[in-house]
C-alpha positions in Angstrom: -76.6 -26.8 47.9 -73.6 -26.0 45.8 -74.5 -28.9 43.4 -78.0 -27.7 42.7 -76.9 -25.9 39.5 -75.4 -29.2 38.3 -78.7 -31.0 38.9 -80.5 -28.3 36.9 -78.1 -28.7 34.0 -78.6 -32.5 34.1 -82.4 -32.1 33.9 -82.1 -29.6 31.1 -79.6 -31.9 29.3 -82.0 -34.8 29.5 -84.9 -32.6 28.2 -82.8 -31.5 25.2 -81.7 -35.1 24.3 -85.2 -36.5 24.3 -86.6 -35.2 21.0 -85.8 -37.4 18.1 -83.2 -36.3 15.6 -83.6 -36.6 11.9 -82.9 -40.2 10.9 -82.2 -41.8 7.5 -85.0 -44.1 6.4 -84.3 -47.8 6.0 -82.9 -48.7 2.6 -82.2 -45.1 1.5 -78.7 -44.3 0.1 -76.0 -42.3 1.9 -74.8 -42.2 5.6 -77.1 -42.8 8.5 -77.8 -39.8 10.8 -77.3 -40.3 14.5 -77.5 -38.2 17.6 -74.7 -38.3 20.2 -75.5 -36.6 23.5 -72.9 -36.7 26.3 -72.6 -35.4 29.8 -69.2 -35.0 31.6 -68.5 -34.0 35.2 -65.0 -33.0 36.2 -63.8 -32.7 39.8 -60.4 -31.1 40.2 -58.8 -32.8 43.2 -55.6 -30.7 43.2 -53.4 -28.9 40.7 -52.3 -32.1 39.1 -55.1 -34.6 39.5 -58.7 -34.5 38.2 -61.6 -37.0 38.1 -64.0 -37.2 35.2 -67.3 -39.1 35.0 -68.7 -39.6 31.5 -72.3 -40.6 30.6 -73.2 -40.7 26.9 -75.5 -42.5 24.5 -76.0 -43.1 20.8 -79.4 -43.0 19.0 -80.4 -43.0 15.3 -83.3 -40.6 16.2 -85.8 -43.4 16.6 -84.3 -45.9 19.0 -81.5 -46.4 21.5 -78.3 -48.0 20.0 -75.7 -47.9 22.7 -74.5 -46.0 25.8 -71.2 -45.4 27.6 -70.6 -44.6 31.3 -67.5 -44.6 33.5 -64.8 -42.6 35.2 -61.3 -41.4 34.2 -58.6 -40.2 36.5 -56.3 -37.6 34.9 -52.7 -36.7 35.9 -51.0 -33.6 34.5 -47.4 -32.4 34.6 -46.4 -28.8 35.3 -46.6 -26.7 32.1 -43.5 -26.1 30.2 -45.2 -23.4 28.3 -48.4 -21.8 29.7 -50.6 -19.5 27.6 -54.1 -18.5 28.7 -56.8 -20.3 26.9 -60.5 -19.4 27.4 -61.6 -22.7 28.7 -62.8 -24.3 32.0 -60.7 -27.4 31.3 -57.5 -27.0 33.4 -55.7 -29.8 31.5 -55.5 -27.7 28.4 -53.0 -25.4 30.2 -50.7 -28.4 30.8 -48.0 -29.7 28.5 -48.8 -33.4 29.1 -51.7 -35.3 30.6 -52.0 -39.0 31.5 -55.4 -40.7 31.9 -56.6 -44.1 33.2 -60.3 -45.0 33.1 -63.0 -47.6 32.8 -66.1 -47.7 30.5 -69.1 -49.9 30.5 -70.9 -50.0 27.1 -74.3 -51.7 26.8 -75.5 -52.0 23.3 -78.5 -53.2 21.3 -78.0 -56.3 19.2 -74.3 -56.6 20.4 -72.6 -58.0 23.5 -72.0 -55.6 26.3 -68.4 -54.2 26.5 -66.1 -53.7 29.5 -63.2 -51.4 28.6 -60.1 -50.1 30.3 -58.7 -46.9 28.8 -55.1 -45.7 29.0 -54.1 -42.5 27.3 -51.5 -39.7 27.2 -51.9 -36.3 25.5 -49.1 -33.9 24.7 -50.2 -30.3 23.8 -48.5 -27.7 21.7 -49.2 -24.0 21.7 -48.7 -21.9 18.6 -48.9 -18.1 17.9 -52.4 -16.8 17.3 -53.8 -18.6 20.4 -53.9 -22.0 18.5 -53.7 -25.2 20.6 -52.8 -28.6 19.1 -53.6 -31.7 21.2 -52.4 -35.2 20.3 -54.3 -37.7 22.4 -53.1 -41.3 22.2 -55.6 -43.8 23.7 -55.3 -47.6 24.2 -58.6 -49.5 24.7 -58.3 -52.8 26.5 -61.7 -54.5 25.6 -63.7 -57.4 26.9 -66.6 -58.0 24.5 -68.7 -61.2 25.0 -65.9 -62.9 26.8 -63.3 -62.2 24.2 -60.3 -59.8 24.7 -59.1 -57.3 22.1 -57.4 -53.9 22.0 -57.5 -50.7 20.0 -55.1 -47.9 19.4 -56.8 -44.5 18.8 -54.6 -41.5 18.0 -56.5 -38.2 17.8 -55.4 -34.7 16.7 -57.4 -31.6 17.7 -56.7 -28.1 16.6 -58.6 -25.3 18.3 -58.3 -21.6 18.8 -59.4 -19.5 21.8 -61.7 -16.6 20.9 -63.7 -13.9 22.7 -66.4 -11.7 21.3 -67.7 -9.2 23.9 -68.3 -11.3 27.0 -68.6 -14.7 25.1 -65.7 -17.1 25.2 -65.6 -19.9 22.6 -63.1 -22.2 20.9 -63.8 -23.5 17.3 -62.0 -26.8 16.7 -61.3 -29.4 14.1 -60.5 -33.0 15.0 -59.5 -36.3 13.4 -59.3 -39.7 15.0 -58.1 -43.1 13.7 -58.8 -46.6 15.1 -56.5 -49.6 14.8 -58.4 -52.8 15.9 -56.5 -55.9 16.9 -59.5 -58.1 15.9 -58.9 -57.3 12.3 -55.3 -56.2 12.3 -56.1 -53.0 10.3 -57.0 -49.3 10.6 -60.7 -49.9 10.2 -62.3 -46.7 11.4 -61.9 -42.9 11.4 -64.0 -40.0 12.8 -63.8 -36.4 11.6 -65.3 -33.8 13.9 -66.0 -30.0 13.7 -67.5 -27.9 16.4 -67.3 -25.0 18.9 -66.8 -25.1 22.7 -68.7 -22.4 24.5 -67.7 -21.5 28.0 -70.6 -20.3 30.1 -69.1 -19.1 33.3 -66.3 -20.9 35.2 -68.2 -24.2 35.7 -69.9 -25.0 32.4 -68.8 -25.8 28.8 -71.3 -26.6 26.0 -69.9 -28.2 22.8 -72.2 -28.7 19.8 -70.5 -30.4 16.9 -70.8 -32.4 13.7 -69.0 -35.7 13.2 -68.6 -38.1 10.3 -67.6 -41.7 10.9 -66.3 -44.3 8.4 -66.0 -48.0 9.6 -65.0 -50.7 7.1 -66.0 -53.4 9.6 -69.5 -52.1 10.6 -72.8 -53.0 9.1 -73.3 -49.3 8.8 -70.1 -48.0 7.1 -70.8 -44.3 7.1 -72.5 -42.2 9.8 -73.2 -38.5 10.1 -73.8 -37.4 13.7 -75.0 -34.3 15.4 -73.5 -34.1 18.9 -73.8 -32.1 22.1 -71.4 -32.4 25.0 -72.2 -30.7 28.3 -69.3 -30.5 30.7 -69.4 -29.3 34.4 -66.3 -28.4 36.4 -65.9 -28.5 40.1 -63.0 -28.2 42.6 -62.9 -30.3 45.7 -62.6 -28.5 49.0 -59.2 -30.2 49.6 -57.9 -29.3 46.1 
């Protein structure tokens, strides 16, 4: 019974992501607009280990383009410096987090991808309730029988805020992609949004993102995104 609220959120999330977003018409100038919905479930196994399951998809507002699903296991070290941040994500109160995961990515007009992900994220707390996270991710990719890898450093700056009973964290984020297939930094994504904490178990993150990819048939993409995150703690944790 305790997971019934999670089921309700999933149903609501699917309902929200069904309507088509505004899409750029074929042949018109400028970036293409896309819609990036994502649903994440976190289970805190103990004070140092959490399991996350991600399910997301990409659409241009008219048709499905790709999806991504898979788990990640996170390991955190005891915090060297702990400052309260209004967030449900326990890893943000840790100095260093390690992650190991797997993603399956089916796509339209492209081979399916199997991806192993390895990452580590140091965090730095600054006066004024600012948090800087430096996630470093390595993607080990199998695409159509061929192996390649990517390195993806990402910086995120956010600030914890509270107005009356509402907790939220505005953030700015930049991510670079180095792809071994091309031997260059071929992609970058810039993202701006707000994380709203609705109780102890739910975060909602609406955001805007802009992507540039020199090796894609669509070089520039503007995206409206919505990430819904649920947080649970195991009975043994």
